C-alpha positions in Angstrom: -31.4 19.5 -159.4 -29.1 21.8 -157.9 -26.2 19.4 -159.9 -23.8 19.9 -162.9 -26.2 18.4 -165.0 -27.3 21.7 -165.5 -25.3 24.8 -164.5 -25.2 23.9 -160.9 -22.0 22.8 -158.9 -22.9 19.9 -156.8 -22.9 16.2 -158.0 -26.0 14.8 -159.0 -28.0 13.3 -156.5 -30.5 10.4 -156.5 -34.2 10.4 -155.5 -33.3 8.7 -152.0 -30.3 11.3 -151.3 -33.1 14.1 -151.8 -35.6 12.4 -149.6 -33.0 11.8 -146.9 -32.5 15.6 -146.8 -36.3 15.9 -146.9 -36.0 13.7 -143.3 -37.1 10.3 -144.7 -35.2 7.4 -143.5 -37.1 4.5 -145.4 -36.5 3.4 -148.5 -37.9 5.2 -151.1 -40.2 2.3 -152.3 -41.6 2.4 -148.6 -42.4 6.1 -148.4 -46.2 6.4 -148.7 -46.3 9.2 -151.2 -50.0 8.8 -152.0 -50.8 9.7 -148.4 -48.1 12.5 -147.8 -47.6 14.0 -151.4 -49.6 17.1 -152.3 -49.1 20.5 -154.2 -48.5 22.6 -150.9 -46.2 19.7 -150.0 -44.3 20.0 -153.0 -43.6 23.5 -152.4 -42.4 22.9 -149.0 -40.2 20.2 -150.0 -38.8 22.7 -152.6 -38.2 25.3 -149.9 -36.5 22.7 -147.7 -34.1 21.8 -150.4 -33.2 25.3 -151.3 -32.6 26.1 -147.6 -30.4 22.8 -147.6 -28.4 23.9 -150.3 -28.3 27.7 -149.3 -30.2 28.8 -152.5 -33.0 31.5 -152.7 -36.1 29.9 -154.3 -39.6 30.1 -154.6 -42.4 27.7 -155.8 -46.0 29.1 -156.9 -48.7 28.2 -158.5 -48.5 28.6 -162.2 -52.2 27.4 -163.7 -55.3 26.2 -161.4 -59.0 26.2 -161.8 -60.6 29.0 -159.8 -57.2 30.7 -158.9 -55.4 31.9 -162.2 -57.1 34.7 -164.0 -54.5 34.9 -166.8 -55.6 33.5 -170.2 -54.5 30.4 -171.4 -52.6 31.6 -174.4 -50.7 34.3 -172.1 -49.7 31.4 -170.0 -48.3 29.4 -172.9 -46.3 32.7 -173.5 -45.0 32.8 -170.1 -44.3 29.0 -169.8 -42.3 28.8 -173.4 -40.0 31.7 -171.9 -39.7 30.2 -168.8 -39.0 26.5 -169.6 -35.9 27.9 -171.5 -34.3 29.1 -168.7 -31.8 27.6 -166.2 -33.3 28.7 -163.1 -37.0 27.5 -163.7 -38.7 24.1 -163.7 -42.2 22.9 -163.5 -44.4 20.1 -162.2 -47.8 19.2 -163.5 -50.4 17.6 -161.4 -52.7 15.5 -163.5 -54.9 12.8 -162.3 -53.7 10.7 -159.8 -50.0 11.4 -160.6 -47.2 14.2 -160.6 -45.0 14.6 -163.8 -42.6 17.0 -165.1 -43.1 19.4 -168.4 -39.6 19.6 -169.7 -40.1 21.7 -173.3 -42.5 22.4 -175.7 -43.0 21.8 -179.4 -44.7 24.5 -182.0 -46.3 22.4 -185.0 -47.2 24.5 -187.9 -50.8 23.7 -189.1 -49.6 24.3 -192.7 -46.8 22.1 -193.7 -45.4 25.0 -196.2 -44.8 27.5 -193.2 -42.7 24.8 -191.2 -39.4 26.7 -191.6 -41.3 29.9 -191.1 -39.6 32.0 -188.1 -43.2 33.7 -187.7 -46.5 32.3 -187.4 -49.7 33.7 -186.4 -51.5 32.4 -183.4 -54.1 30.2 -185.6 -51.5 29.0 -187.9 -49.7 26.4 -185.0 -50.3 23.8 -182.3 -48.6 23.9 -179.0 -47.5 20.4 -177.8 -45.8 20.1 -174.4 -43.2 17.5 -173.5 -43.7 15.6 -170.3 -40.9 13.9 -168.7 -42.4 10.7 -166.7 -40.5 8.7 -164.0 -43.1 6.1 -164.1 -42.2 2.8 -165.9 -45.8 2.4 -167.1 -45.1 5.3 -169.6 -42.1 6.4 -172.0 -39.8 8.7 -170.6 -40.8 11.5 -172.5 -44.4 12.0 -174.2 -46.0 15.0 -175.7 -49.5 16.5 -174.8 -51.4 19.1 -176.6 -51.4 22.5 -174.5 -55.1 22.4 -174.7 -55.4 19.1 -173.1 -53.7 20.3 -170.1 -55.9 23.2 -170.1 -59.2 20.9 -170.3 -57.8 18.7 -167.3 -57.1 21.6 -165.1 -60.0 23.3 -165.9 -62.3 20.5 -165.2 -65.1 21.1 -162.6 -65.6 19.1 -159.6 -67.9 16.3 -161.1 -65.5 15.6 -163.7 -62.0 14.6 -164.8 -59.7 14.6 -168.0 -57.4 11.8 -168.8 -54.5 13.5 -170.8 -53.4 10.0 -172.2 -56.9 9.6 -173.4 -58.0 13.0 -174.8 -60.6 11.3 -177.2 -62.8 10.2 -174.2 -63.0 14.1 -173.2 -64.1 14.9 -169.8 -65.6 12.0 -167.8 -67.7 11.4 -164.9 -66.1 10.8 -161.3 -67.5 8.4 -159.1 -68.0 10.9 -156.4 -67.8 14.7 -156.7 -64.2 16.1 -155.4 -62.6 19.5 -155.9 -60.2 19.7 -158.9 -56.6 19.6 -157.4 -55.0 19.5 -160.8 -52.3 22.3 -161.7 -49.2 23.2 -163.1 -46.6 24.4 -160.4 -43.6 26.8 -161.1 -40.3 26.6 -159.1 -38.0 29.7 -159.5 -34.5 30.1 -158.2 -32.6 33.5 -157.7 -29.4 34.3 -156.2 -27.2 37.2 -154.9 -24.5 38.8 -157.1 -22.6 41.5 -155.6 -25.0 42.0 -152.8 -27.9 42.7 -155.2 -30.7 40.5 -155.4 -31.2 39.7 -159.2 -34.8 40.1 -160.8 -37.0 36.9 -160.7 -36.8 37.2 -164.6 -33.2 36.8 -165.2 -31.0 33.6 -166.1 -28.4 34.1 -163.4 -27.2 30.8 -162.0 -24.5 32.2 -160.1 -24.0 33.3 -156.7 -21.3 35.3 -154.8 -19.8 35.1 -151.4 -19.3 31.1 -151.8 -23.2 30.4 -152.1 -23.9 27.7 -154.4 -25.2 28.2 -158.1 -28.2 26.3 -158.4 -29.7 24.7 -161.7 -33.1 23.2 -162.1 -32.3 20.6 -164.8 -34.4 20.3 -167.8 -34.8 19.7 -171.5 -35.8 22.6 -173.5 -37.7 22.7 -176.3 -37.0 20.1 -179.4 -34.5 20.9 -182.1 -37.2 21.9 -184.7 -37.1 24.6 -187.6 -39.1 27.3 -185.2 -36.1 27.1 -182.6 -33.2 25.4 -181.5 -32.8 23.2 -178.6 -30.9 24.5 -175.5 -29.4 21.4 -175.1 -28.2 20.6 -178.5 -26.9 24.5 -178.4 -24.9 23.7 -175.1 -23.4 20.6 -176.7 -22.4 22.4 -179.9 -20.5 25.3 -177.9 -18.7 22.7 -175.9 -17.4 21.2 -179.2 -16.2 24.5 -180.5 -14.1 25.0 -177.4 -12.6 21.5 -177.4 -11.6 21.9 -181.1 -10.0 25.2 -180.3 -7.9 23.7 -177.7 -6.8 21.0 -179.6 -5.4 23.5 -182.5 
């Protein structure tokens, strides 16, 4: 986040560097995340990071049971648009864990439609790419959008393990409120003293204020879409070739 790995202007910072900004002095392995981390805490931390780097930002609950009224299909469309923008990022709160949705994959149900640019709603299955920080999981794995919905919409007596969807909703030892949700993080900036709209791709600020990049990997390279990361790499190669000539 905030770094030249995306479109930001700062050197990348380590997790420990971020925690120091948030006021933690102990080693990252000594921070009691299970006791202090929560959905509201993550939003406050994001606001604190934005204030530190002098960037305008906002965190909001994107999808949560009993809170979000937007249908899952509409949420998917919004997610697919948002995740491709440099000023957006998501965090997914699942059972006992926080992870990062980093992209999506649209898989046609009919192989003959694999190269079609237009698919009907019932003609494809959406998968979400999940970035993991834990050593017990691969760096990136995929989960059905439907499975994420099943997890978020579980009642207080059940839970849903997205890594074992075959088991379906399982009974909790004790009833507890379902706090599982998707949280969206947005940044926006001032350009020529005008506050840009929420839904722009602007990553630059005037008056010396830093441009922020919420680094993410966009959708994978598939016939239906081209990866944003791959697109950027191709663009850089073309510029280098022109300079050589």
